[in-house]
Every structure is written in structure tokens, then in C-alpha cells.
C-alpha positions as CSV (number, residue, x, y, z in Angstrom):
1,X,-8.0,-137.9,-40.9
2,X,-6.4,-137.0,-44.2
3,X,-5.1,-133.7,-45.9
4,X,-3.8,-131.1,-43.9
5,X,-6.0,-131.8,-40.7
6,X,-4.3,-135.0,-40.4
7,X,-0.7,-134.1,-41.1
8,X,-1.2,-131.0,-38.6
9,X,-2.1,-133.8,-36.0
10,X,0.4,-135.9,-36.6
11,X,3.1,-133.0,-36.2
12,X,1.6,-132.2,-33.1
13,X,2.0,-135.3,-31.3
14,X,5.1,-135.7,-33.0
15,X,6.2,-132.4,-31.4
16,X,5.0,-134.0,-27.9
17,X,6.7,-137.1,-28.0
18,X,10.3,-135.2,-29.0
19,X,9.6,-132.8,-25.7
20,X,9.0,-136.0,-23.6
21,X,12.4,-137.7,-25.4
22,X,14.3,-134.7,-24.6
23,X,13.0,-134.0,-21.0
24,X,14.2,-137.4,-20.7
25,X,17.8,-137.2,-22.3
26,X,18.2,-134.2,-20.1
27,X,17.4,-135.8,-17.0
28,X,20.7,-138.2,-17.0
29,X,22.0,-141.3,-18.7
30,X,19.3,-143.8,-18.0
31,X,17.4,-143.7,-21.1
32,X,20.5,-144.0,-23.2
33,X,21.8,-147.0,-20.8
34,X,18.1,-148.6,-21.2
35,X,18.2,-148.4,-24.7
36,X,21.7,-149.9,-24.9
37,X,20.4,-153.0,-22.8
38,X,17.7,-153.5,-24.8
39,X,20.1,-153.4,-27.8
40,X,22.8,-155.8,-25.9
41,X,25.2,-153.3,-25.8
42,X,25.9,-153.1,-22.3
43,X,29.6,-153.1,-22.4
44,X,30.0,-149.1,-23.0
45,X,32.0,-147.1,-21.0
46,X,30.5,-144.1,-19.0
47,X,32.0,-141.5,-21.4
48,X,30.8,-143.4,-24.5
49,X,27.5,-143.3,-23.1
50,X,27.6,-139.7,-22.1
51,X,28.7,-139.2,-25.8
52,X,25.6,-141.0,-27.3
53,X,23.2,-139.6,-24.8
54,X,24.7,-135.6,-26.3
55,X,24.0,-137.0,-29.9
56,X,20.8,-138.3,-29.1
57,X,19.8,-135.0,-27.5
58,X,21.1,-132.7,-30.2
59,X,19.5,-134.5,-32.7
60,X,16.2,-134.5,-31.2
61,X,16.6,-130.9,-30.6
62,X,17.4,-130.6,-34.2
63,X,14.4,-132.6,-35.1
64,X,12.1,-130.7,-32.8
65,X,13.0,-127.4,-34.4
66,X,12.5,-128.6,-37.8
67,X,8.9,-130.3,-36.8
68,X,7.8,-126.8,-35.3
69,X,8.7,-124.9,-38.0
70,X,7.4,-127.4,-40.6
71,X,4.0,-127.2,-38.7
72,X,3.9,-123.4,-39.0
73,X,4.4,-122.4,-35.2
């Protein structure tokens, strides 16, 4: 789809993905550990992993707010 309708659909699906990501990050450090393992960075301490998780969570929440604001909700 083109135009405004396509843009709204993309934003709606982005909101759904962001909510799923936020939920996974709030559940614990499992998602962050999996991402680090995929990138070959398994040597991180629990403190570093928790710091990364909090940063990713904060960024995802900010992105969600901005996307909702731009969507018109």
C-alpha cells in the first residue's frame, strides 16, 4: 500500500513489535544474553548485561512513545 494508509499500517506493526520487545526485556536478561551470544560477546558480566538490558528497554520505550505520537494516537 502506498500513501497514508501504508504508513499507518507500518507504524501499527512497529508498535506491536516494540511492545513485544519491551515485554521480553522487562521479563529478564534472557533476551539480552541471547543477543550477546549471537554476536559472540558471551564474556560480559551480569552487571554489564543488566546495564545493556536497561539501556535497550529505555530506548525501546522512547521509540514506542515517538511512534505512537507520530501515528496520531
